[in-house]
C-alpha positions in Angstrom: 37.6 -39.2 259.2 38.2 -35.9 259.8 42.0 -35.2 260.6 42.7 -34.6 263.7 43.4 -30.5 264.9 47.1 -30.1 265.3 46.9 -28.4 268.5 44.7 -31.5 270.3 47.2 -33.6 268.5 50.1 -32.0 270.1 48.2 -32.0 273.5 48.1 -35.9 273.3 51.9 -36.3 272.5 52.5 -34.8 275.3 50.9 -36.7 277.7 52.1 -39.9 276.4 55.6 -38.4 276.7 55.1 -37.4 280.0 53.9 -41.5 280.3 56.8 -43.0 278.5 59.9 -40.5 279.1 59.7 -39.9 283.2 57.3 -42.7 285.1 59.6 -45.3 283.8 62.5 -43.5 284.7 61.7 -42.0 288.0 62.2 -45.4 289.7 65.0 -46.2 288.0 66.7 -43.2 289.3 65.6 -43.8 292.7 66.8 -47.2 293.1 69.9 -45.7 291.3 70.8 -43.0 294.3 69.4 -44.6 297.0 71.0 -47.9 296.6 74.4 -47.9 294.8 74.9 -44.2 295.3 77.9 -43.7 293.3 78.0 -46.7 290.8 75.0 -48.9 289.4 76.4 -51.7 288.6 76.4 -53.3 284.9 73.8 -56.5 286.3 71.5 -54.3 287.5 71.3 -50.9 285.2 71.6 -52.8 281.7 68.6 -54.7 282.9 66.7 -51.8 284.1 67.8 -49.5 281.2 66.8 -52.3 278.4 62.8 -52.2 280.7 62.6 -48.6 280.1 63.3 -49.0 276.2 61.1 -51.8 275.6 58.3 -49.5 277.6 58.6 -46.9 275.6 58.8 -49.0 272.3 55.8 -51.1 273.3 53.6 -49.0 275.0 51.8 -47.3 271.4 51.9 -50.5 269.4 50.1 -52.6 272.5 47.4 -49.8 273.1 46.6 -48.5 269.3 46.1 -52.4 268.6 43.2 -52.7 271.0 39.6 -53.1 269.7 36.1 -51.5 271.3 35.5 -47.9 272.1 39.4 -47.4 272.4 40.3 -48.7 269.5 43.7 -46.7 268.0 44.3 -44.8 271.2 47.3 -44.1 273.3 46.7 -42.9 276.8 47.2 -39.4 275.5 44.5 -39.3 272.4 41.9 -40.8 274.7 42.4 -38.5 276.9 42.2 -36.0 273.8 39.6 -37.4 271.8 41.7 -38.7 269.4 42.2 -42.0 267.4 44.6 -43.2 265.1 43.6 -45.2 261.9 44.9 -46.8 258.5 44.1 -45.0 255.8 41.1 -47.2 254.8 40.0 -46.4 258.1 40.8 -49.7 260.1 42.0 -50.2 263.0 46.1 -50.3 263.1 47.3 -53.7 263.8 50.1 -54.3 266.9 52.7 -54.6 263.5 52.6 -51.6 261.8 52.1 -49.4 265.0 55.6 -51.2 266.2 56.9 -50.4 262.7 56.3 -46.8 263.1 57.7 -46.9 266.3 61.1 -48.8 265.2 61.7 -47.3 261.9 59.4 -44.2 261.3 60.2 -42.4 265.3 63.4 -44.1 266.9 66.0 -45.2 264.0 64.8 -42.4 261.7 65.2 -40.3 265.2 68.9 -41.0 265.2 69.1 -38.7 261.8 69.8 -35.4 262.2 66.6 -32.6 262.5 63.9 -35.4 261.7 62.6 -35.7 264.8 62.0 -31.6 264.3 60.6 -31.9 260.7 58.8 -34.9 261.8 57.0 -32.7 264.4 55.8 -30.2 261.8 55.1 -31.7 258.7 51.8 -32.0 259.4 51.4 -28.5 258.9 52.8 -29.0 255.6 49.8 -30.7 253.9 46.2 -31.6 253.8 45.1 -34.3 256.0 48.1 -33.7 258.6 50.1 -36.1 258.3 53.9 -36.1 260.0 56.6 -38.3 258.3 55.6 -41.1 260.3 52.2 -41.3 259.2 52.9 -41.4 256.0 55.5 -44.2 256.3 52.9 -46.1 258.0 50.2 -45.3 256.2 48.2 -43.9 259.4 46.1 -41.0 259.9 45.4 -39.1 263.1 42.3 -38.2 263.7 39.2 -37.3 265.8 37.2 -39.8 267.7 
């Protein structure tokens, strides 16, 4: 397994970010602006926000657990030719990928500067693993 080059890894991250942030947010904003103008009732806004959060948290875990030619790939990693593997080379399971999203990215992301350090951590170690990769024992590799 060859560790992914940092530039390709960053490109895949940007593609996934474009999918997980603005794409599901756009319909919500359109509905909020057009239908509700000034106020979005809590009964409408809260379920939509919850759906967006769930989409963001489940995007990677559901895609990474796939088998076959796209195993271990999000849309961004698939487009760039990368995949995520466990350190033993096996496919990442749903639980490990969900743990990565919930603990190693979302919860730790609340800590000031964590995300900045996490994004730069592949520069400082040999297999180019980010902190979230180290926590869940995964590697981003060339396909």
